[in-house]
C-alpha positions, 0 to 999 in steps of 0.5 A, spaced: 345 442 253 345 434 252 342 430 247 336 430 244 331 425 248 328 422 242 334 421 239 338 418 245 332 413 246 332 411 239 340 410 239 339 406 246 333 402 242 339 400 237 343 398 242 348 404 243 351 405 250 351 413 251 357 415 253 357 422 257 353 427 254 354 426 246 359 420 245 356 413 244 359 406 243 356 400 239 358 393 238 360 392 231 357 387 227 364 384 225 366 384 233 360 379 234 363 375 227 370 375 230 367 372 237 362 367 234 365 365 227 372 367 227 370 372 221 374 378 220 372 385 217 376 388 211 380 392 216 383 386 219 384 383 211 387 390 209 390 393 215 391 387 220 386 390 225 383 384 230 376 385 229 374 382 236 379 387 239 376 393 236 372 399 240 367 402 235 365 409 238 364 416 237 365 422 241 359 425 237 354 420 236 348 426 235 351 431 231 353 432 224 353 438 219 351 434 213 345 430 212 348 425 207 342 421 203 346 415 203 347 415 210 344 409 214 344 412 221 339 416 224 338 424 222 342 428 227 340 434 231 341 441 227 344 445 233 351 444 235 352 445 242 357 440 244 360 439 251 367 439 253 367 432 256 374 429 259 377 425 254 380 420 259 373 419 262 370 418 255 376 413 254 374 409 260 367 410 259 367 407 252 371 401 254 366 400 260 361 400 255 364 395 250 365 390 256 358 391 258 356 390 251 360 383 250 358 380 257 353 375 254 358 372 249 362 370 255 357 364 256 356 362 249 359 355 247 361 358 240 366 363 243 373 362 244 375 364 252 381 367 250 378 371 245 373 373 249 378 375 255 382 379 249 376 383 247 376 386 254 382 391 253 380 393 246 387 394 242 384 398 236 379 404 236 374 406 230 372 413 231 367 412 226 360 410 229 356 416 228 356 423 227 362 427 225 367 426 230 371 433 229 366 437 232 369 434 239 374 439 241 378 435 245 379 430 240 387 430 239 387 429 247 383 423 246 387 420 240 393 421 244 390 417 250 388 411 246 395 411 243 398 411 250 394 405 252 397 401 246 391 402 242 391 404 234 386 409 232 382 410 225 379 417 225 373 417 220 371 424 218 367 428 212 373 433 211 369 439 212 372 442 218 379 442 216 381 447 221 379 441 227 384 437 223 389 442 223 389 443 230 390 435 232 396 435 236 396 428 236 394 425 229 390 418 229 394 412 227 390 412 220 386 418 218 380 417 213 377 422 209 370 420 206 370 423 199 363 421 197 363 426 191 367 427 185 365 435 184 361 440 188 354 439 184 354 432 186 356 433 193 351 438 194 346 433 192 347 427 195 351 430 202 346 436 203 350 441 207 346 444 213 350 450 213 352 455 207 354 453 200 362 453 201 362 447 204 365 443 198 371 448 198 372 446 205 373 439 203 378 441 198 382 444 203 382 438 207 384 434 201 390 439 200 392 439 207 393 431 207 400 430 204 403 434 209 400 430 215 405 425 218 400 419 218 397 414 214 391 417 210 385 413 206 381 417 201 374 413 202 369 413 196 362 411 198 359 409 191 352 410 190 349 407 183 346 412 179 349 418 184 356 418 184 360 413 180 358 414 173 364 413 168 365 421 167 366 421 175 372 416 175 377 421 173 374 426 177 375 422 183 382 421 181 384 428 180 382 429 188 386 423 190 392 425 186 391 432 190 391 428 197 396 423 195 394 418 200 397 411 202 390 408 200 384 409 197 378 405 199 372 404 194 366 402 198 359 400 195 353 403 199 349 399 202 341 399 202 340 399 210 338 403 216 335 410 215 338 411 208 332 406 206 327 412 206 331 416 201 335 411 196 332 404 193 336 397 193 337 399 185 342 404 188 347 399 191 352 397 187 354 389 186 361 388 188 363 386 181 361 394 179 366 396 185 372 392 182 370 395 175 370 402 178 377 401 182 380 397 176 379 404 172 381 408 178 387 405 180 392 406 173 389 414 174 393 415 180 399 411 179 397 405 184 393 398 183 388 394 186 391 391 192 385 387 195 378 386 196 372 384 201 366 381 197 362 381 204 363 389 205 363 390 197 370 394 198 376 394 194 383 397 196 387 401 192 394 403 193 402 401 192 403 396 197 399 393 204 403 395 210 400 393 217 398 398 221 403 400 226 402 399 234 403 405 239 408 403 245 403 402 251 405 407 257 398 407 260 393 401 263 386 401 264 384 402 272 382 395 275 375 399 277 372 399 270 369 392 271 371 386 267 365 382 263 364 376 267 361 370 263 354 369 263 352 361 263 345 360 261 342 354 264 339 349 259 332 349 257 328 344 261 
């Protein structure tokens, strides 16, 4: 069964390129900013990721087992009938889609031609665009192929499928787990699991697994004012973070955009100063410090030291028939 036609049409209208039956690619705002204005996202500032060389994708853009109230993305299908798309096809089609999406930037005088050429061969894959990527059964193979092509990977998961994480033969370069609630009551209220009442317990299973995983771990707290960032919640987050023992903790503010505007108000969006205050109180509880912050993204980084992301050794190369985006030269207006 393929993607719901109405959802597919909506995503395509939002400039997603659909890959296979359930995957998708969309050019990140910061990829555009890097090409046009030489600005970088917080991943560049914190971890050394070059924004113009970042491919934002997900193998499952149409399905998720949560219905988070603060999620800006389109509501997902409730059924889970996933195709087993070949991971190499997924990778090559994603790169081809990225090149198509970037084509117009080659004709923009503001874009550095060298950066435009570098963007043709992404050096980083953010597996976080939409949906829940651990629903893709061949995710480990896909990550391994990314690494063989010399690309770093960041996988963002809601942590509700610990068995899927446990089965990954190849772990991402950096594993993000969204810990967006301090306890089960808040989790059920704002993350809204679609099936069963024991989903929070699955998140806890994932948290307790994290110290044993041989990769860089990030716990991300998406903070929604009036919902999950009260003073009494900070110690509860700290307790979870101490169990997970991550390399980094990201305290990131909710943003009032997209579908979330139907369920939230602009008052739910914290100021950057409130994010810094939250991170400053959390840090000593977990034996860490606030290492850096990024006001445009309303995010603070908590950890022990900043270490750039390690780059895998490249053993595979993209085939010539993927097509390279040709610069489009726009004629001057008469």
